[in-house]
Structures are given as C-alpha cells and as structure tokens.
KEVO-408346 format. One record per residue: residue number from 1; x, y, z of N, C-alpha, C in turn. Coordinates in steps of 0.05 Angstrom, whole numbers, padded with zeros to 5 digits. Atoms other than C-alpha are relative to their C-alpha. Layout:
> lotor, n.X, n.Y, n.Z, ca.X, ca.Y, ca.Z, c.X, c.Y, c.Z
> NUM, X, Y, Z, X, Y, Z, X, Y, Z
...
This chain:
> lotor, n.X, n.Y, n.Z, ca.X, ca.Y, ca.Z, c.X, c.Y, c.Z
> 1, 00021, -00019, 00007, 00095, -00288, -00044, -00016, -00011, -00024
> 2, 00018, 00012, 00020, 00035, -00308, -00086, 00005, 00013, -00028
> 3, -00003, -00009, 00028, 00043, -00303, -00162, -00027, -00002, -00014
> 4, 00026, -00001, 00015, -00015, -00283, -00207, 00006, 00008, -00029
> 5, -00004, -00004, 00029, -00015, -00287, -00283, -00026, -00004, -00015
> 6, 00021, 00008, 00019, -00064, -00287, -00340, 00014, -00007, -00026
> 7, -00012, 00009, 00025, -00050, -00322, -00406, -00023, -00001, -00021
> 8, 00019, -00001, 00022, -00090, -00305, -00469, -00029, -00001, 00011
> 9, 00026, 00001, -00015, -00150, -00289, -00424, -00022, 00015, -00015
> 10, 00025, -00012, 00010, -00219, -00277, -00453, -00021, -00005, 00021
> 11, 00020, 00004, -00021, -00275, -00265, -00403, -00023, 00020, -00005
> 12, 00023, -00017, 00003, -00345, -00236, -00404, -00024, -00012, 00013
> 13, 00025, 00009, -00011, -00418, -00250, -00390, -00017, -00013, -00021
> 14, 00015, 00016, 00019, -00458, -00304, -00425, 00015, -00001, -00027
> 15, -00014, 00002, 00026, -00441, -00297, -00499, 00016, 00025, -00007
> 16, -00014, -00025, 00005, -00412, -00227, -00494, 00028, 00000, 00012
> 17, -00027, -00001, -00010, -00337, -00221, -00488, 00008, 00029, 00006
> 18, -00008, -00026, -00009, -00312, -00161, -00449, 00030, 00004, -00001
> 19, -00029, -00001, -00001, -00238, -00174, -00437, 00011, -00019, -00021
> 20, -00008, 00016, 00023, -00200, -00199, -00497, 00031, -00004, -00001
> 21, -00027, 00008, 00006, -00134, -00236, -00502, 00021, 00014, 00017
> 22, -00018, -00013, -00018, -00100, -00209, -00440, 00021, -00020, 00011
> 23, -00021, 00015, -00013, -00033, -00237, -00418, 00016, 00019, 00018
> 24, -00012, -00018, -00020, -00009, -00204, -00354, 00016, -00016, 00020
> 25, -00015, 00011, -00023, 00043, -00218, -00301, -00001, 00022, 00021
> 26, 00004, -00020, -00021, 00022, -00180, -00238, 00025, 00004, 00016
> 27, -00024, -00005, -00017, 00082, -00147, -00203, -00006, -00006, 00029
> 28, 00004, 00008, -00028, 00089, -00175, -00133, 00008, 00022, 00019
> 29, -00007, -00019, -00021, 00088, -00130, -00072, -00003, 00029, -00008
> 30, 00004, -00028, 00010, 00066, -00068, -00111, -00029, 00008, 00002
> 31, 00027, -00009, 00004, 00005, -00025, -00117, -00005, 00004, -00029
> 32, 00006, 00000, 00029, -00024, -00037, -00186, -00027, 00013, -00005
> 33, 00025, -00013, 00008, -00076, 00008, -00217, -00010, -00009, -00027
> 34, 00013, 00004, 00026, -00125, -00009, -00272, -00014, 00026, -00007
> 35, 00012, -00024, 00009, -00144, 00053, -00311, -00012, -00004, -00028
> 36, 00013, 00002, 00026, -00186, 00065, -00373, -00028, 00011, 00001
> 37, 00027, -00011, 00000, -00253, 00094, -00395, -00021, -00019, 00010
> 38, 00023, 00017, -00008, -00320, 00068, -00371, -00004, -00021, -00022
> 39, 00006, 00022, 00018, -00336, 00000, -00402, 00025, -00012, -00012
> 40, -00025, 00011, 00012, -00263, -00017, -00415, 00007, -00028, 00010
> 41, -00004, 00027, -00010, -00267, -00082, -00375, 00015, -00002, 00026
> 42, -00015, 00001, -00025, -00233, -00063, -00310, -00013, -00018, 00021
> 43, 00014, 00016, -00021, -00285, -00093, -00263, -00002, -00029, -00009
> 44, 00001, 00027, 00010, -00292, -00154, -00307, 00026, -00015, 00004
> 45, -00027, 00012, -00004, -00217, -00167, -00305, 00005, -00006, 00030
> 46, -00004, 00005, -00029, -00216, -00159, -00229, -00016, -00025, 00009
> 47, 00016, 00023, -00008, -00272, -00210, -00222, 00013, -00026, -00010
> 48, -00013, 00024, 00010, -00234, -00259, -00266, 00025, -00006, 00016
> 49, -00024, 00005, -00016, -00170, -00250, -00225, -00008, -00012, 00027
> 50, 00008, 00010, -00026, -00210, -00266, -00162, -00018, -00025, -00003
> 51, 00015, 00024, 00006, -00246, -00326, -00195, -00030, 00004, 00005
> 52, 00029, -00005, -00001, -00315, -00293, -00191, -00011, -00006, -00028
> 53, 00007, 00007, 00027, -00318, -00299, -00267, 00021, -00020, -00011
> 54, -00018, 00019, 00012, -00288, -00359, -00303, 00006, 00007, -00029
> 55, -00008, -00007, 00028, -00250, -00351, -00369, -00018, -00013, -00021
> 56, 00012, 00012, 00024, -00285, -00361, -00435, 00021, -00015, -00016
> 57, -00024, 00012, 00012, -00216, -00376, -00463, 00024, 00009, 00016
> 58, -00024, -00007, -00015, -00146, -00374, -00435, -00002, -00008, 00029
> 59, -00001, 00009, -00028, -00130, -00379, -00362, 00011, 00022, 00019
> 60, -00012, -00015, -00022, -00116, -00344, -00296, 00016, -00020, 00016
> 61, -00018, 00019, -00014, -00057, -00376, -00260, 00007, 00012, 00027
> 62, -00006, -00007, -00027, -00049, -00371, -00185, 00021, -00019, 00011
> 63, -00023, 00018, -00007, 00020, -00397, -00164, 00002, -00023, -00020
> 64, -00003, 00019, 00023, 00022, -00432, -00232, -00021, -00022, -00001
> 65, 00023, 00018, 00002, -00044, -00468, -00221, -00023, 00015, -00011
> 66, 00024, -00014, 00011, -00106, -00452, -00261, -00019, 00006, 00023
> 67, 00016, -00009, -00024, -00151, -00413, -00213, -00026, -00016, 00002
> 68, 00025, 00015, -00002, -00213, -00453, -00231, 00004, -00029, 00010
> 69, -00006, 00026, -00011, -00178, -00517, -00208, 00002, 00000, 00030
> 70, -00003, -00003, -00029, -00173, -00490, -00137, -00027, 00003, 00013
> 71, 00024, -00003, -00015, -00226, -00492, -00084, -00004, 00029, 00009
> 72, 00006, -00027, -00009, -00260, -00429, -00058, 00018, 00008, 00023
> 73, -00017, -00006, -00023, -00221, -00433, 00007, 00029, 00003, -00007
> 74, -00027, -00003, 00009, -00155, -00443, -00028, 00005, 00027, -00013
> 75, -00002, -00027, 00013, -00166, -00380, -00070, -00001, 00021, 00022
> 76, 00005, -00020, -00020, -00191, -00342, -00009, 00023, 00003, 00020
> 77, -00024, -00002, -00016, -00126, -00356, 00028, 00022, 00016, -00013
> 78, -00021, -00014, 00015, -00087, -00321, -00026, -00010, 00027, -00012
> 79, 00011, -00025, 00012, -00134, -00267, -00055, -00025, 00009, 00016
> 80, 00023, -00013, -00012, -00182, -00220, -00020, -00012, 00020, -00020
> 81, 00014, -00018, 00018, -00234, -00183, -00062, -00019, 00018, 00014
> 82, 00019, -00020, -00010, -00269, -00119, -00042, -00015, 00011, -00024
> 83, 00016, -00009, 00023, -00325, -00107, -00093, -00007, 00030, 00002
> 84, 00007, -00028, 00001, -00349, -00038, -00113, -00025, 00005, 00017
> 85, 00023, -00009, -00016, -00397, -00001, -00066, -00012, -00022, 00017
> 86, 00009, 00022, -00017, -00402, -00057, -00015, -00019, 00011, 00022
> 87, 00020, -00009, -00019, -00466, -00045, 00025, -00011, -00021, 00019
> 88, 00009, 00021, -00018, -00473, -00111, 00060, 00010, 00005, 00029
> 89, -00009, -00004, -00027, -00462, -00118, 00135, -00019, 00016, 00017
> 90, 00019, -00016, -00015, -00523, -00078, 00156, -00010, -00016, 00024
> 91, 00008, 00013, -00025, -00541, -00094, 00228, 00022, -00015, 00015
> 92, -00023, 00013, -00012, -00473, -00125, 00242, 00019, 00020, 00012
> 93, -00021, -00017, -00011, -00418, -00096, 00285, 00025, -00001, -00017
> 94, -00025, -00001, 00014, -00351, -00077, 00258, 00016, -00026, 00004
> 95, -00015, 00025, -00006, -00318, -00137, 00292, -00013, -00024, -00014
> 96, 00013, 00023, 00013, -00371, -00185, 00265, 00005, -00001, -00030
> 97, -00005, -00001, 00028, -00361, -00162, 00194, 00029, -00009, -00006
> 98, -00028, 00007, 00005, -00285, -00168, 00199, 00005, -00029, 00005
> 99, -00003, 00028, -00007, -00292, -00237, 00229, -00005, -00018, -00025
> 100, 00005, 00016, 00024, -00318, -00262, 00161, 00026, -00004, -00016
> 101, -00026, 00003, 00014, -00247, -00252, 00135, 00014, -00026, 00009
> 102, -00013, 00025, -00009, -00228, -00314, 00175, -00013, -00025, -00010
> 103, 00014, 00023, 00011, -00275, -00359, 00137, 00018, -00021, -00013
> 104, -00016, 00021, 00013, -00220, -00393, 00095, 00015, -00018, 00019
> 105, -00016, 00015, -00019, -00186, -00417, 00159, -00016, -00016, 00020
> 106, 00017, 00013, -00020, -00246, -00443, 00198, -00004, -00030, -00007
> 107, 00006, 00029, 00002, -00258, -00517, 00210, -00030, -00004, -00004
> 108, 00028, 00006, 00007, -00324, -00552, 00199, -00020, 00012, 00020
> 109, 00018, -00011, -00020, -00354, -00526, 00265, -00003, 00030, -00003
> 110, 00002, -00029, 00005, -00341, -00454, 00243, 00007, 00017, 00024
> 111, -00006, -00016, -00023, -00315, -00431, 00310, 00027, 00015, -00004
> 112, -00025, -00015, 00002, -00262, -00377, 00315, 00021, -00010, 00019
> 113, -00023, 00009, -00016, -00194, -00398, 00341, 00014, 00024, 00012
> 114, -00016, -00022, -00011, -00145, -00357, 00382, 00015, 00014, -00022
> 115, -00014, -00012, 00023, -00107, -00345, 00317, -00019, 00018, -00015
> 116, 00020, -00016, 00014, -00172, -00319, 00285, -00004, 00026, 00016
> 117, 00004, -00024, -00016, -00184, -00271, 00343, 00024, 00019, -00001
> 118, -00024, -00017, 00002, -00112, -00246, 00339, 00001, 00015, -00026
> 119, 00000, -00012, 00026, -00119, -00233, 00265, -00021, 00022, -00002
> 120, 00021, -00020, 00000, -00184, -00195, 00275, 00009, 00025, 00016
> 121, -00010, -00023, -00016, -00154, -00152, 00331, 00022, 00015, -00015
> 122, -00022, -00014, 00015, -00093, -00137, 00288, -00012, 00017, -00023
> 123, 00012, -00015, 00022, -00137, -00116, 00229, -00015, 00025, 00010
> 124, 00013, -00023, -00012, -00178, -00071, 00274, 00020, 00022, 00007
> 125, -00021, -00019, -00008, -00115, -00038, 00300, 00013, 00013, -00025
> 126, -00014, -00009, 00024, -00082, -00032, 00231, -00017, 00021, -00015
> 127, 00018, -00019, 00015, -00143, 00005, 00203, -00012, 00022, 00017
> 128, 00010, -00021, -00018, -00155, 00050, 00263, -00029, -00004, 00009
> 129, 00028, 00005, -00007, -00221, 00016, 00280, -00004, -00013, 00027
> 130, 00001, 00014, -00025, -00205, -00013, 00348, -00022, 00012, 00019
> 131, 00020, -00013, -00017, -00249, 00038, 00385, -00028, -00003, -00010
> 132, 00026, 00003, 00012, -00306, 00024, 00337, -00008, -00029, -00004
> 133, 00004, 00029, 00004, -00303, -00052, 00342, -00029, -00009, 00005
> 134, 00027, 00009, -00007, -00372, -00057, 00373, -00022, 00018, -00012
> 135, 00020, -00018, 00013, -00406, -00002, 00332, -00013, -00015, -00024
> 136, 00014, 00011, 00023, -00458, -00020, 00279, 00012, 00012, -00025
> 137, -00012, -00009, 00025, -00430, -00016, 00209, -00017, 00021, -00013
> 138, 00017, -00019, 00014, -00490, 00021, 00182, -00002, 00027, 00014
> 139, 00000, -00026, -00014, -00479, 00076, 00234, 00026, 00016, -00006
> 140, -00026, -00012, 00006, -00409, 00092, 00206, -00002, 00019, -00024
> 141, -00003, -00017, 00024, -00388, 00145, 00156, 00010, -00017, -00023
> 142, -00009, 00015, 00024, -00371, 00124, 00085, 00029, -00008, 00002
> 143, -00029, 00006, -00003, -00296, 00128, 00099, 00005, -00022, 00020
> 144, -00003, 00020, -00021, -00303, 00087, 00162, -00010, -00028, -00010
> 145, 00010, 00025, 00011, -00345, 00034, 00126, 00020, -00013, -00019
> 146, -00020, 00011, 00019, -00292, 00027, 00072, 00023, -00011, 00016
> 147, -00021, 00011, -00017, -00241, 00017, 00127, -00007, -00027, 00010
> 148, 00009, 00026, -00010, -00283, -00040, 00153, 00005, -00022, -00021
> 149, -00004, 00020, 00021, -00280, -00076, 00086, 00030, -00006, -00004
> 150, -00029, 00004, 00002, -00205, -00065, 00082, 00010, -00016, 00024
> 151, -00008, 00016, -00024, -00198, -00092, 00153, -00008, -00029, -00004
> 152, 00008, 00028, 00006, -00238, -00154, 00131, 00021, -00014, -00018
> 153, -00021, 00011, 00018, -00187, -00164, 00075, 00025, -00006, 00015
> 154, -00024, 00004, -00016, -00130, -00156, 00124, -00002, -00025, 00018
> 155, 00004, 00023, -00016, -00160, -00207, 00171, 00001, -00026, -00016
> 156, -00001, 00023, 00018, -00165, -00254, 00112, 00029, -00009, -00005
> 157, -00029, 00006, 00001, -00088, -00251, 00111, 00009, -00012, -00026
> 158, -00008, 00009, 00027, -00077, -00257, 00036, 00024, 00016, -00009
> 159, -00022, -00016, 00013, -00016, -00236, -00005, -00011, 00021, -00019
> 160, 00011, -00017, 00021, -00062, -00203, -00056, -00027, 00010, 00009
> 161, 00026, -00012, -00005, -00119, -00154, -00044, -00009, 00014, -00026
> 162, 00011, -00012, 00024, -00164, -00133, -00102, -00023, 00018, 00008
> 163, 00021, -00020, -00007, -00207, -00071, -00097, -00011, 00012, -00026
> 164, 00013, -00012, 00023, -00257, -00046, -00148, -00010, 00028, 00007
> 165, 00006, -00028, -00005, -00258, 00030, -00145, -00005, 00005, 00030
> 166, 00004, -00002, -00030, -00246, 00035, -00069, -00007, 00027, 00010
> 167, 00007, -00027, -00009, -00257, 00110, -00067, -00026, 00011, -00011
> 168, 00025, -00008, 00011, -00324, 00112, -00103, -00019, 00010, 00022
> 169, 00020, -00012, -00018, -00376, 00156, -00068, 00012, 00012, 00025
> 170, -00012, -00012, -00024, -00325, 00182, -00017, 00008, 00029, -00007
> 171, -00009, -00027, 00004, -00309, 00256, -00008, 00030, 00001, -00002
> 172, -00029, -00002, 00005, -00239, 00282, -00021, 00017, -00009, 00023
> 173, -00016, 00008, -00024, -00214, 00274, 00050, 00000, -00030, 00005
> 174, 00002, 00029, -00004, -00240, 00203, 00056, 00014, -00016, -00022
> 175, -00015, 00013, 00022, -00211, 00185, -00012, 00030, -00002, 00007
> 176, -00028, 00000, -00008, -00142, 00205, 00012, 00005, -00017, 00024
> 177, -00002, 00017, -00023, -00153, 00170, 00078, 00003, -00029, -00008
> 178, 00000, 00028, 00008, -00167, 00104, 00044, 00025, -00006, -00017
> 179, -00023, 00005, 00016, -00111, 00111, -00007, 00026, 00000, 00016
> 180, -00023, 00000, -00018, -00061, 00129, 00046, 00002, -00025, 00016
> 181, 00001, 00026, -00015, -00083, 00068, 00086, 00010, -00023, -00017
> 182, -00009, 00022, 00018, -00074, 00022, 00026, 00030, 00002, -00005
> 183, -00029, -00003, 00004, -00005, 00051, 00013, 00016, -00009, 00025
> 184, -00013, 00008, -00025, 00014, 00041, 00086, 00000, -00031, 00003
> 185, 00001, 00030, -00001, -00010, -00032, 00084, 00019, -00012, -00020
> 186, -00018, 00010, 00020, 00029, -00043, 00020, 00029, 00002, 00010
> 187, -00028, -00005, -00007, 00093, -00014, 00048, 00008, -00016, 00025
> 188, -00006, 00013, -00025, 00089, -00046, 00117, -00003, -00030, -00001
> 189, 00006, 00028, 00002, 00060, -00114, 00098, 00010, -00013, -00026
> 190, -00009, 00010, 00026, 00089, -00121, 00027, -00022, -00015, -00014
> 191, 00022, 00013, 00014, 00020, -00141, 00003, -00004, 00012, -00028
> 192, 00006, -00010, 00027, 00003, -00136, -00071, -00029, 00010, 00000
> 193, 00027, -00012, 00001, -00056, -00089, -00081, -00006, 00007, -00029
> 194, 00009, -00005, 00027, -00093, -00087, -00147, -00027, 00015, 00002
> 195, 00025, -00015, -00002, -00147, -00034, -00156, -00006, 00015, -00026
> 196, 00008, -00017, 00022, -00187, -00001, -00210, -00004, 00028, 00011
> 197, 00001, -00027, -00010, -00185, 00074, -00204, -00005, 00020, -00023
> 198, 00007, -00019, 00021, -00215, 00132, -00243, 00017, 00025, 00001
> 199, -00015, -00025, -00002, -00177, 00191, -00216, 00029, -00004, -00008
> 200, -00027, 00004, 00011, -00112, 00195, -00256, 00021, 00010, 00019
> 201, -00020, -00010, -00018, -00077, 00237, -00205, 00003, -00018, 00025
> 202, -00002, 00020, -00021, -00093, 00187, -00150, 00015, -00024, -00010
> 203, -00014, 00022, 00012, -00069, 00132, -00196, 00030, 00005, -00001
> 204, -00028, -00007, 00002, -00004, 00169, -00207, 00013, 00001, 00027
> 205, -00011, -00004, -00027, 00007, 00187, -00134, 00004, -00026, 00016
> 206, 00000, 00023, -00018, -00009, 00120, -00102, 00008, -00026, -00013
> 207, -00007, 00026, 00013, 00006, 00066, -00155, 00029, -00001, -00008
> 208, -00027, 00005, 00010, 00072, 00036, -00174, 00000, -00008, -00029
> 209, 00001, 00012, 00026, 00049, 00003, -00238, -00029, 00002, -00010
> 210, 00027, -00003, 00011, -00010, 00013, -00285, -00005, -00019, -00024
> 211, 00011, 00012, 00025, -00050, -00028, -00335, -00022, 00018, -00010
> 212, 00019, -00018, 00013, -00089, 00015, -00383, -00017, -00016, -00020
> 213, 00018, 00016, 00017, -00150, -00018, -00415, -00019, 00019, -00016
> 214, 00020, -00013, 00016, -00196, 00005, -00471, -00014, -00021, -00017
> 215, 00016, 00019, 00015, -00253, -00035, -00501, 00010, -00029, 00005
> 216, -00007, 00027, -00007, -00229, -00097, -00464, 00028, -00009, -00007
> 217, -00027, 00007, 00009, -00158, -00095, -00491, 00021, 00017, 00015
> 218, -00022, -00014, -00013, -00092, -00076, -00459, 00013, 00019, -00020
> 219, -00011, -00020, 00017, -00068, -00011, -00490, 00030, 00004, 00007
> 220, -00027, -00004, -00008, -00005, 00000, -00449, 00002, -00009, 00030
> 221, -00005, 00006, -00028, 00026, -00023, -00383, 00028, 00009, 00007
> 222, -00026, -00008, -00009, 00085, -00001, -00342, -00001, 00017, 00024
> 223, -00001, -00019, -00022, 00109, 00045, -00287, -00017, 00025, -00007
> 224, 00018, -00023, 00004, 00065, 00106, -00277, 00011, 00020, -00020
> 225, -00012, -00021, 00017, 00114, 00153, -00312, -00001, -00008, -00029
> 226, 00001, 00009, 00028, 00111, 00111, -00375, -00028, -00002, -00012
> 227, 00028, 00004, 00009, 00035, 00104, -00378, -00015, 00027, -00001
> 228, 00015, -00026, -00001, 00009, 00173, -00358, 00016, 00021, -00015
> 229, -00012, -00020, 00019, 00037, 00210, -00418, -00022, 00012, -00017
> 230, 00019, -00013, 00017, 00002, 00257, -00465, -00009, -00019, -00023
> 231, 00006, 00018, 00022, 00007, 00205, -00520, -00020, -00021, 00008
> 232, 00017, 00021, -00008, -00026, 00149, -00481, -00027, 00010, 00010
> 233, 00025, -00011, -00008, -00079, 00194, -00451, -00018, 00007, -00024
> 234, 00015, -00004, 00025, -00100, 00214, -00521, -00011, -00026, -00010
> 235, 00009, 00026, 00009, -00104, 00141, -00540, -00022, -00012, 00017
> 236, 00019, 00012, -00018, -00143, 00121, -00479, -00026, 00016, 00003
> 237, 00023, -00016, -00008, -00190, 00179, -00464, -00008, 00021, -00021
> 238, 00005, -00020, 00020, -00187, 00222, -00527, 00000, 00028, 00013
> 239, -00004, -00026, -00012, -00162, 00281, -00486, 00028, 00010, -00006
> 240, -00027, -00013, 00003, -00104, 00330, -00496, 00006, 00011, 00028
> 241, -00005, -00006, -00028, -00074, 00334, -00426, 00024, 00018, 00004
> 242, -00023, -00016, -00009, -00029, 00387, -00395, 00011, -00013, 00025
> 243, -00012, 00015, -00022, 00018, 00350, -00350, 00022, 00015, 00014
> 244, -00022, -00010, -00016, 00064, 00371, -00294, 00010, -00024, 00016
> 245, -00008, 00022, -00018, 00095, 00331, -00237, -00007, 00008, 00029
> 246, 00005, -00005, -00028, 00079, 00323, -00164, 00024, 00012, 00013
> 247, -00023, -00011, -00014, 00122, 00363, -00116, 00018, -00022, 00012
> 248, -00020, 00019, -00010, 00186, 00326, -00097, -00003, -00027, -00012
> 249, 00005, 00026, 00013, 00169, 00272, -00147, 00002, 00004, -00030
> 250, 00001, -00001, 00029, 00175, 00255, -00220, -00025, -00013, -00011
> 251, 00025, 00012, 00008, 00105, 00225, -00221, -00017, 00021, -00014
> 252, 00016, -00019, 00015, 00058, 00258, -00272, -00024, 00011, 00016
> 253, 00023, -00013, -00011, 00005, 00307, -00250, -00017, 00012, -00022
> 254, 00017, -00011, 00021, -00054, 00321, -00296, -00011, 00027, 00010
> 255, 00008, -00027, -00008, -00063, 00397, -00291, -00026, 00009, -00012
> 256, 00024, -00008, 00014, -00116, 00406, -00343, -00002, -00018, -00025
> 257, 00003, 00015, 00025, -00144, 00373, -00406, -00023, 00011, -00016
> 258, 00021, -00007, 00019, -00187, 00386, -00467, -00008, -00024, -00016
> 259, 00009, 00021, 00018, -00229, 00340, -00509, 00013, 00003, -00027
> 260, -00011, 00000, 00027, -00199, 00321, -00576, -00023, -00005, -00019
> 261, 00020, 00005, 00019, -00247, 00328, -00634, 00011, -00019, -00022
> 262, -00009, 00019, 00020, -00244, 00271, -00684, 00007, 00013, -00026
> 263, -00009, -00011, 00026, -00209, 00284, -00749, -00022, 00000, -00021
> 264, 00021, 00002, 00020, -00272, 00265, -00786, -00025, 00016, 00007
> 265, 00022, -00017, -00007, -00317, 00314, -00749, -00005, 00021, -00022
> 266, 00006, -00019, 00021, -00353, 00359, -00799, -00004, 00028, 00011
> 267, 00004, -00026, -00012, -00363, 00416, -00750, 00025, 00017, -00001
C-alpha cells in the first residue's frame, strides 16, 4: 500500500507561503479529513500532496521518493485528485469522462486495452452509474456528476484518492450519498481517502483520522474523538461548542455552538 509523508513542508503561491512546516505521516487505508477555517491551507496542502504545487521548502515523499522526482504518470498511478467543483467534461458521456482515469496506463498510441475497459466497467458499477454510462455528464444532477468524478478516480486504480470538499454545492441527501459511497469504497477496497471537509459532523461520522489546520499550521491531529473536542474547536474556530455523540457511537456530534468574544473586546 502506497505511503505518503511530508517533511518540514512549506508550500504556497509565488512568494506567499500558505502551509508552514508540516510534517505528516498519512495513515494508510483510512479516511482522513482536513478541517479548519477558511484560508487555513487545506486546498493548498492537498495540491502539494498530489504534486500540483511543488514545495517551497521541505518535501512530499511518495513511497519514500520525493514526489517532484517522479513523472506525472508515476504519480497518477498512485494518487488520484478530484479538485473542488469540477465542471469539466461538458459534452462528454459518463463513460468517456471515466475513461480519462486510464491515462496513466496507456501506451504511446493512446488506445484503451481490455484491462482499461474492465476497469471502466468496474468503476461504473461500483458508483451505480452503469445505466447512465452513455448519458451526457452535463445532463446529470450534482450528485450524479460527483459520482462520475469518483468513478474516474476508481478507474485510475490508485491506492490514494484526494478530494477537495467533495460535497460542496450538493444538497443534504446528495452529500450523504457521496460520503456513504466514499466510506464504502474505503471499506471494500482499502483505499486511502484524504478529503477537506467543512461540516464537522460529517467529518466526525465518516472520517477515521483528522488533521486540523489554522493559518497554514497544524494545530492538532489524531482520531476524531481526540480532535473534535470543545478545547480544540475553541482553538480552531473560536466557538464554544455543545457536544454530544452519534447514536450507537462514541464519535462527537456538534449539537450547537456560540461565538467566543475575544478577551480584549471593549464591548
């Protein structure tokens, strides 16, 4: 199973550093959530893990090799990235979009092999899209389109899948549909799934391990029960949270919260 680490990682855009001095060892075969306020560096970190952004300092290690030393195809055989709000694929069918997941395995002529077709058919079946294989992607609902991108990642057949806010712009039912699908893929295929996520109750319910970022720095990491505490939620979001637990579980459930006024407020 693919190993993914960062060591003293600094990454950003041009001269601006967003993520600062992160050393992480990603748990294998788990669902890992990145949480933290807006602007905390979650998307930037995900792009660095997928080699979309190269480090300013430090390194990302993929199976103990620096990720920038690997070719695009070598990385794409181990890591699939689903960016936020993916709107490409307009005019293409579901099967055509999913076929792009086989790019890392194609030879110079670019023709699909029997193995490629088998992988595409399996991804269609695994995501419940087999009956929609010939439908145009732009004719699908938001939840169905998100399933297409997840199917593309499955066809890519990587140990690690990275998703940047996979439930953004989806209604409540479609959010649960996608998160249940990711959990099913994780449990059945033992794939490592890394995703940024805003909803803390979704993070608690579906993730095994959390990294909590603020201002580009790691504040706390660990199992959900150790991260989603009143203490750390105050530190991260400046909120005073009322916590319970999910039914038949010891995972935290955020019932309500209030803003914390700064000690130096004059009001």
